[in-house]
N, C-alpha and C positions, 0 to 999 in steps of 0.2 A: 299338761302337754309336755312331752318328753323329747322334743326335737333336739334339744341341746345335747342329750345323751347319745345320740347317733353320731357315727363318724361324719366328718364334714361332707365328704363326697355323697354319702347316702342321704344326708340331710338336704343337700341341694337337689338330688334326684327326686326326693319325696316332695320338695317344694314345687319342682317343675311338673310333676304328675298331678298334684293337687290344683295347679293353675294352668293345666294344659290347654284349657279352652281359651283363656286369656292370651296365652303365648301364641296359639295358632291364629287367632283372630288378629292380634296386633301385628304379627309378622306377615300375615297374608295381606293385610291392608297396606303395609309398607311395601311389600313386593309389587302389588298392583300399581301403587303410586309411582314407585321407582321405574317400572316398565313404561308407564305412561309418560313420565318426565323424559326418560331416555329416548322414547320414540318421537316426541315433539321437539327435541333438540335439533337445531339446524345442522345439516351435514356439511362438513368442510373437507375439501380435497387439497392435497399438497403435491406440488410439482417441483422439480429441481433441474438445474442446468449447471454444467461444469465448464469453467473457463481456465485457460492456461496463460501464465505470464511468460512472455519471451523478452529477455533483456540481454542485449549485446553489450557486454562490459567494454569491449574494445572501442565501441562507438559512443561511449558515454559522454565524452567531451563534446563531440559534434552534435549529438542528439539532445542532450539534456539541457544545455543552455543555462540561463540564470534561474535556477530553481528557487533561490531564496526569495523571489518575488511572490511565491505562492503561499497561501495560508495553510500550509500543511507542515508537519514535522519532518525535517530532512536529516538523515543521518545513516551511518552504516554503509552498506553497499548500494549500488544502483537498484538491485532487486528489492532491498528493504525500502528504498525510497519509493519505488513503484507500488509496493504493497501498501505503504502509508497513503499514497495518493488514491488508490482504489478504495480503501476504507473511508477516506475523507469524502470522496465523490459519492459513495453509497449513502452517506449520512447527510449529504448536502440538501438544502431546501429545494434547489432547482430540480434535482433528481426526483425527490419525493413529489413535488408539485406536478411534474410531467406525468407520473403514474396516476396520481389522484385525478387529474383532469382527463386522462385517457380513459379510465374505467369508471369515472363518475363515483368515486369512493365516498364522497360526502353523503350521497344518497344510499349507497350500498351499506355503509356502516351506520347510517341514521344518526350522524353526529351533529350536535348543535353548534359546536365550535370547530374551527380548522385545526386547532391544537389537538383536539381529541382525535381527529382523523389522522393526523401525523403519528400520534402515539399508537393508534390501532394498526396503522400500516407498518410501523416498525416492529410490531409483534407478529404480523402476518407475512412480512417480507424481510428476510435477513440473510446475511452473508457469513459464510464459514470458511476460514482459512484452513485448508487441509495440510499446510506446512510441507507440501511436496512440490511447490510451484504452481499449485492449482487452487482455485476458489470454487465453492458451490453456492449457488443462489437458490434459496428455498422460498416458495411462495404458497400461501394458503388462500383459498377463495371459497366462498359459501355456495353450495348447491351445484356448482358447475365445474367439472374437471377440465373442460375445454378452456374456460376462462382462467383457471389456475395456471395452466401451461402457457396461455397467451400472455398473462401478466408477467410471468418469469422471463419469457423470451423477450418481451418488450423491455423489461428492466435490464437485461443483459445487453441488448442492442443499444439502449440509452447510455449505459455505462461505457460501452465502446466508443460511442459518438462523443461523449464528454472527454474521454481519454484522448481521442484524436484531436479534439479542439485544444486541449491543454498542451499536447505535444507540439501542435502547430504554433501556439503562442510562444512556447519555449524556443522553438526553432527560429521564430521571428526575432526574439530577444537576442539569441546567440548570433544570428546573421548580422543584426545591428552592431553587436559587440565586435564581431570580426571586421565589419566595414570600418568602424572607428579605429581599430588597431591597424588595419591595412592603410588607411589614410594617414595615420600618424607616422607609421614607418616609412611610407612613401614620401611624405613631406621631409622627414629627416634625411632620407636618401638623396632627395633633390638638393638639399642644403649641403650635405657632405660632398656630393659630386661637384657642385659649384665651387666649394672650398678647394677640392682637389685640383680642379681645372685652373683655378686662380693661382694655386701654389705652383703648379707645373709651369705656368706662364712666367712666374716671377723667378723660380729657382732654376728653370731649364731642365729639370729632371722629367723625362718623358715616361720612362718605364723602368722597372726593376730587372735585375738579373734573374735568369730563370730559376736558380736555386733559391734566391730570396723570395721570389714570387711564389714558388711552390710552398715554402715554409709559411708565408703569410696566409696563403689560401687554406693551409691546414688549420692554422689557428683560427681563421675567420669561420671556417666550417664548424669547428668545435664551439666557438662563441655563439654562432647562430643556433646550433643544436642545444646549447645550454639555455638560450632564451626561449626556444620552443618548449623545452621541458619545464622551465619555470612557469610558462603560461599554463601548461596543463596542471602543474602542481598547485598553482594558485586557484584554479577551478575546483580541484578536488578538496582542497582545504576549505574553500568557501561553502561547499555543498555536502561534504561528508565528514564523518567523525575522524579525529586525528589518528585513531588506531586502524583505519582502513588500510588494508595491505597495499593497495595501489600507491598510497602516499609514501609509504616506506620505500617501495621500489623506485619511485621517482626521485626521492632524496638520495638514494644510493647511486642512481644514474647521474645525478648532478655532481656528486662527489667524485665519481669516476671521470667525468668530463673535466672537472677542475684539475684533477691530477694530471690528465693528459695535456691540458693547456699550460700548466706550470712546467711540465717536462719540456715542452716545446720552447717555452720562454727562457728557461734557465739552463738547459743542457744542449750540447752540440749534437747536431742531427746531420746525417749523411756527409756533408762536406765540412763537418766540424764548425758549422756556423750557427750561432745562437742569436736570438733577437736582441738580447742585452749587449751584444758585442758589435752591433751595426753602428757605423760612424754617426756622429751627432747630426750632421747635416741631412742625413736621410731619415732621421727618426720621425720628423713631422710628416714627411711624405708617407712613411710606412703606416703611421697611425691613421691618416686620412684614407689611405688605400684599404687598410683593414676595416675601417668603419663602413666603407662602401661595400666591401665584400660581405660583411656581417648582415647588413640590411638587405642586400640582394638575396642572401640565403633565407632570411626570415620571410621576405616577400614570396619566395619560391614555396615556402611552407604554408603561408597564409592564403595564397591565391586558390589552391585546390580546396582548402578547407572552406573558404568563402563560397566557392561554387557549389560544394556539397551542401552547405547550409541553405543555400537558395533552393536546391532541389528538395531538401527535407521540409522546407517551409511549405511547399505546394503538394507534398505527399498526402495521401488520404489512407494511410496504412496504420493500423493499430498493432501494438505488441500484445494485445489480448486476443487469444484464439479460442473460439468456441469448440470444446471437445465433444460435449453432449448437449444437444438442444432439449428443452423441456417437452415432454409428451403428456397428453391427458392421462392422469393416473386412473387405474382401474378400481382401486380400493380407496375408501374414505380414510382421512387422517384422524378425524374426530367427529362426533364424540365416540368414545369407546363404551358402547352401551352395556356390554357384559360387565365391564369394570364398574359402571355406575350401579347396576343391579346388585352385584356381589358386595360392593362397599356398603350399599344401603342395607342389605340384609345383615351384614356383619354388625353394623352399628345398631340396627333395630333389635337384633337378638341380644346384644350386650345391654341395651337400654331396658328391654323387657325383663331380663334376668335381674337387673338392679331394682326395677319396680317391684318384682315379685319378692325379692329379699327384703326390701324396705317395708313392704306391706306386712310380711310375716314378722319382722322385727317389731313393728308397731303393735301388732296384735299381742305379742308376748310381753311387751313393756308399756302398754297403754296406760296402766294404772300409775306407774312411776312417772311417765311423761306428763300425765294430767296434773300430778302433784307439782311437777317442776314448772309447767307452763300455766 
């Protein structure tokens, strides 16, 4: 047998020709089996829905509230915090259980344990961050394109409902926080007003000169503005990363306010009068008057914020907007039957050639192999 003297390519062609019957039968059987397997595979349909995140950064203080009470990672910008919240909600057990119960997925997936149902659902329902302010929810459902679309739409609606519920809880927390701050400032104001009244009765000082009053009111307004800015800064520091640009802007704003306050306290203004040059007998009165003015200004700031927080608490509006609702898909998502058949034929052809080669090798070397084994 002179097979080895032939070029390798011709050697394989000769082998294939000599074993053509086996190759044809083997690959035909595999082809038929792969077609049968592909045809009996259940058909799955995939639907999708796109949602948009709307975050008003200017309202972050009033809307967001005490985020640190939530079991989600908070950092970066308000948008990043909202993205983290959506991802956390999508993976939450309450979200998953609502979908499982709605579509009876324990029966559909034929799962023995609940954990298996959760894992299967996570494979068939998933969220994709498009990194352009939108998310796409994809859902796979067996045999029914209508149910695939219905499941995705239900999931999106449930996500919006959970988001509204959490926003409402945050608004409640923030409203309670503002109420406590308002009550504290109001109590301080009452005490300072009583002290001022008592001082006026004892000292006989009823009111300030117009120039002094104007200067004190300027300082008080700046002090109140500083307190307001510090409240906002404390919020952002508690809920976002230190490198968040809003924090840096607020720090610069406080520095500017401090500069203006120091200028009013240490330099002559308009009538060449400065706070540190006021006679000693009027200093106590000025301090009390200034404290009253400051707290009045802070209350003027807190009161509308409190009213707005109360409105936010009863709102039923989500910052998630549905851009595209899911519709029943026309084409199946899986199985890809042609791919199953082609892959089966490829591996069957490769395996059949290996079998042919090994059989020829055995025939040429069977005497040697028998001696070895």
